[in-house]
C-alpha positions as CSV (number, residue, x, y, z in Angstrom):
1,M,-12.8,-3.0,0.6
2,E,-8.9,-3.8,0.6
3,T,-7.4,-7.1,3.0
4,E,-4.2,-7.6,2.8
5,L,-1.6,-8.9,5.2
6,K,1.3,-6.8,6.1
7,L,4.8,-8.4,7.4
8,R,8.2,-7.6,7.7
9,F,11.1,-9.3,6.7
10,T,13.6,-9.5,10.5
11,T,16.3,-10.9,9.2
12,K,17.8,-10.0,5.3
13,E,18.0,-14.2,5.5
14,G,14.8,-13.9,5.0
15,Y,14.4,-11.9,2.2
16,D,16.7,-13.9,0.3
17,R,15.5,-17.2,0.9
18,L,12.1,-16.2,0.1
19,L,13.7,-14.8,-3.0
20,S,15.5,-18.1,-4.3
21,R,11.8,-19.9,-3.9
22,K,11.5,-21.7,-7.5
23,R,8.2,-20.6,-7.4
24,L,9.1,-17.1,-7.3
25,S,11.4,-17.3,-9.8
26,S,9.0,-15.7,-12.1
27,M,8.1,-12.4,-10.3
28,V,7.6,-9.7,-12.4
29,S,9.2,-6.3,-11.3
30,R,8.6,-2.7,-10.6
31,N,9.9,0.7,-9.6
32,M,7.5,2.3,-7.9
33,M,7.8,5.8,-6.4
34,A,4.9,7.5,-5.0
35,I,4.2,11.0,-3.2
36,Y,1.9,10.6,-0.7
37,Y,0.2,14.6,0.2
38,D,-1.9,16.5,3.0
39,T,-3.5,19.7,3.4
40,P,-0.7,22.5,5.3
41,D,-3.5,22.1,7.7
42,R,-3.2,18.7,8.3
43,R,-6.8,18.2,7.7
44,L,-6.5,14.5,5.3
45,H,-4.7,13.3,8.6
46,R,-7.5,14.6,11.0
47,E,-10.0,13.2,8.8
48,R,-7.7,9.4,8.3
49,I,-7.8,9.6,5.1
50,S,-4.5,8.9,3.0
51,Y,-3.6,10.2,-1.1
52,R,-0.8,9.2,-2.9
53,V,0.5,9.5,-6.9
54,R,2.9,7.1,-7.5
55,R,4.5,6.3,-10.8
56,E,4.3,2.7,-11.3
57,G,7.0,1.9,-14.0
58,E,5.3,4.1,-17.0
59,R,1.5,4.8,-15.3
60,Y,0.7,7.4,-12.8
61,I,-2.0,6.0,-10.1
62,A,-3.7,7.7,-7.8
63,T,-4.9,6.4,-4.8
64,I,-8.0,7.8,-1.3
65,K,-7.5,5.0,1.5
66,A,-10.1,5.4,3.9
67,Q,-12.0,4.4,7.2
68,G,-9.2,1.6,7.5
69,G,-7.6,-0.2,10.2
70,A,-4.6,-2.9,11.3
71,K,-4.7,-6.0,13.9
72,D,-2.0,-8.8,13.7
73,G,-1.0,-7.5,10.4
74,I,-4.2,-7.8,8.0
75,H,-5.3,-4.0,7.0
76,R,-9.1,-3.6,6.1
77,R,-9.3,0.5,3.9
78,L,-11.3,2.0,1.9
79,E,-9.7,2.1,-1.2
80,W,-10.0,4.0,-4.9
81,N,-8.0,4.2,-7.9
82,I,-7.0,6.0,-10.9
83,V,-4.5,6.0,-13.7
84,Q,-3.8,9.6,-14.2
85,P,-1.2,11.4,-16.7
86,D,1.0,13.2,-15.0
87,A,2.4,13.2,-11.0
88,A,-0.1,16.2,-10.1
89,P,-2.5,16.0,-7.1
90,V,-5.5,16.6,-8.2
91,P,-7.9,14.8,-6.6
92,S,-11.0,16.2,-8.8
93,R,-10.1,14.0,-11.4
94,F,-11.6,11.6,-9.0
95,L,-14.9,12.7,-10.3
96,T,-13.9,12.4,-13.5
97,N,-11.3,9.7,-15.0
98,E,-12.4,5.8,-14.7
99,V,-11.7,4.8,-10.9
100,F,-11.2,1.5,-9.7
101,S,-12.6,-0.4,-6.8
102,T,-15.5,-1.5,-5.8
103,D,-16.5,0.5,-2.8
104,P,-19.1,2.9,-2.9
105,T,-18.9,5.5,-4.4
106,Q,-21.3,7.5,-2.6
107,T,-18.7,6.7,-0.2
108,L,-15.9,8.5,-2.4
109,K,-18.1,11.5,-2.6
110,E,-18.2,12.5,0.9
111,I,-14.1,11.4,0.6
112,L,-13.2,14.8,-1.7
113,A,-15.9,16.8,-0.2
114,A,-14.4,16.4,2.4
115,M,-10.5,16.7,1.6
116,G,-12.0,20.2,-0.2
117,N,-9.5,21.1,-3.2
118,G,-5.8,21.8,-1.2
119,P,-3.8,23.2,-1.5
120,F,-1.7,20.2,-1.8
121,E,1.2,19.3,0.1
122,E,4.5,16.4,0.0
123,R,4.1,14.8,3.0
124,C,6.5,12.1,2.9
125,R,7.3,10.1,-0.3
126,T,8.7,6.5,-1.1
127,Q,10.4,4.4,-3.4
128,F,11.5,0.4,-3.9
129,I,11.1,-2.1,-6.0
130,R,7.5,-4.2,-5.8
131,R,8.4,-8.3,-7.1
132,T,4.4,-9.7,-8.0
133,S,3.1,-12.9,-8.2
134,N,0.3,-14.6,-7.8
135,I,-1.6,-17.8,-5.5
136,T,-3.8,-19.8,-6.2
137,S,-6.1,-21.9,-5.0
138,P,-8.8,-23.7,-4.4
139,E,-9.3,-21.8,-1.8
140,A,-8.9,-18.0,-2.2
141,V,-6.3,-15.7,-5.1
142,I,-3.8,-14.0,-3.0
143,E,-1.2,-11.5,-4.9
144,L,2.3,-11.6,-3.4
145,C,4.3,-8.3,-3.0
146,V,7.5,-7.8,-2.4
147,D,9.0,-4.9,-1.8
148,D,12.3,-3.1,-1.4
149,G,13.0,0.3,-0.8
150,F,13.5,3.3,1.8
151,L,11.0,6.1,2.9
152,S,11.9,9.6,3.5
153,A,9.8,12.1,6.0
154,G,11.3,15.0,7.1
155,G,15.5,14.4,6.4
156,K,15.1,11.1,7.4
157,T,15.0,7.7,5.8
158,E,13.6,4.1,6.8
159,E,14.0,1.2,4.9
160,I,11.3,-0.4,3.3
161,W,11.9,-4.7,3.3
162,E,8.1,-6.5,2.9
163,L,5.9,-8.5,2.5
164,E,2.7,-8.5,1.5
165,L,-0.9,-10.8,0.7
166,E,-3.6,-9.4,-1.1
167,L,-6.6,-11.1,-1.1
168,C,-7.9,-10.7,-4.4
169,S,-10.8,-13.3,-3.4
170,G,-11.5,-15.9,-1.6
171,S,-10.6,-17.4,2.6
172,E,-9.5,-14.7,5.0
173,E,-8.6,-17.5,7.0
174,Y,-6.4,-18.8,4.2
175,L,-4.8,-15.6,3.8
176,K,-3.7,-16.2,7.6
177,K,-2.7,-19.8,7.0
178,M,-0.1,-18.7,3.9
179,G,0.9,-16.1,6.1
180,E,2.1,-18.3,9.5
181,F,3.6,-20.5,6.9
182,F,5.1,-17.4,5.7
183,C,6.4,-16.0,9.4
184,K,7.8,-19.3,10.0
185,E,9.8,-19.8,6.6
186,Y,11.7,-16.7,5.7
187,D,11.5,-14.4,9.3
188,L,8.7,-12.2,8.7
189,A,6.8,-11.1,11.5
190,P,2.8,-9.0,11.6
191,E,3.2,-5.1,10.4
192,N,0.5,-3.1,12.1
193,R,2.1,0.6,10.3
194,S,1.4,1.7,6.7
195,K,3.7,3.1,4.9
196,Y,2.7,6.6,5.5
197,A,2.1,5.9,8.5
198,R,5.4,4.6,9.3
199,C,6.7,8.3,7.4
200,L,3.7,9.5,10.1
201,A,5.9,8.5,13.0
202,L,9.9,9.9,11.2
203,L,7.9,12.6,11.0
204,G,6.9,12.8,14.7
205,E,3.0,11.9,14.2
């Protein structure tokens, strides 16, 4: 189960202040471009499944997320990832490639059966720069991600100015405490919508 706190910048000044923090000066930057897919009859949308293939630097990572929810900016979702050789949407690769997840394999097989064999078509895409750093304390290990770019769907675009705090291990209370700190210091607010949900809103869904 992925647990992350998603926050959106309410001012450009807050974004600039965060990136100027000396402690974050060694953040690793990567270019990200993701395409989200569904079937022509919107089967995945009905089943509350998101399926994307994202280029991360020189790698292609396919991701399936399901059975999720969000409250006060905290998102919890089942998630499975694989590395694949290209950007093609082929969910059956989750049955043959090494899967990176702590969530049940049997649940993944049931989700793949619900997805079917396609065909799959692009619904929307995101393109952004991701800057990452780790926060390590006795209470928790958190991956900090700052995303700057845009999402596009149906000929419309929207900017991305986000901070994601993903709980790698440890206390969720500490995750919330860190979120409160960043909101206060850097003009951030909880965001209950995923990037994909924001794309669907551009499509009127």
